[in-house]
Steps between C-alpha positions, in 0.01 A plus 500: 500500500586314822153361525515375140824330573357342816197372310723358220724326758197348682356382167831331398527331842150361474566344158846383594376293792380155410241323705647170634323191377555330826286524813511331836248252362700393196545409222635160598673254262398145591635168377420147614752228576369141494709331769313173474585195292163532315418695186238778535240576232264800495699688759292790617608767754268756668717753698196687644580781253433302181537152360713344232506166320863395480418181295702182557806468726722200518638358825784706635446783249424872543269725306582843352410797715156648451421851618203544740380848596506374862563170662480339849726243653207252520391422144227265383680254277324221303659225287404176345723204579430166331145611428421609861461864611735619783463844664613711784130587544345854503686766692371781720682819421299721743793585732783388279800719416603553138837363379569830331729579203711189520582192301377184682498122447217282627663163577211253461492154658238239593425539868225242530468245213188335643305830507676636191625811677796697380740693720691815403824656627577848377844621410568869463741545216552869528364823356340507154755548221388767250 
């Protein structure tokens, strides 16, 4: 009888425990903030753990959050400004550290207008809200 009770208790414990949907890698909720005075079209973000097309983003505006399974602080961001492509350029994630299960904002600006290079500052907003 005691062994039956022990087996029943262990079975209940196994089914009562939920596996968390968060890992050290993510997911990460990412939004983009256009801190320039230019409108972005075809805003595309590759976090190293996936990519997403955010569409168009007006000057000074922020996108909605998009959930990536994992993301790195250095993202490859590409936009069209006045018919010209601007980009952060490809990123190397070989030794990079994940952001983790947080909400972040990539603040995007033009770092070199002649070479059409974007710069990004990352702002950690806090843990993911479930």
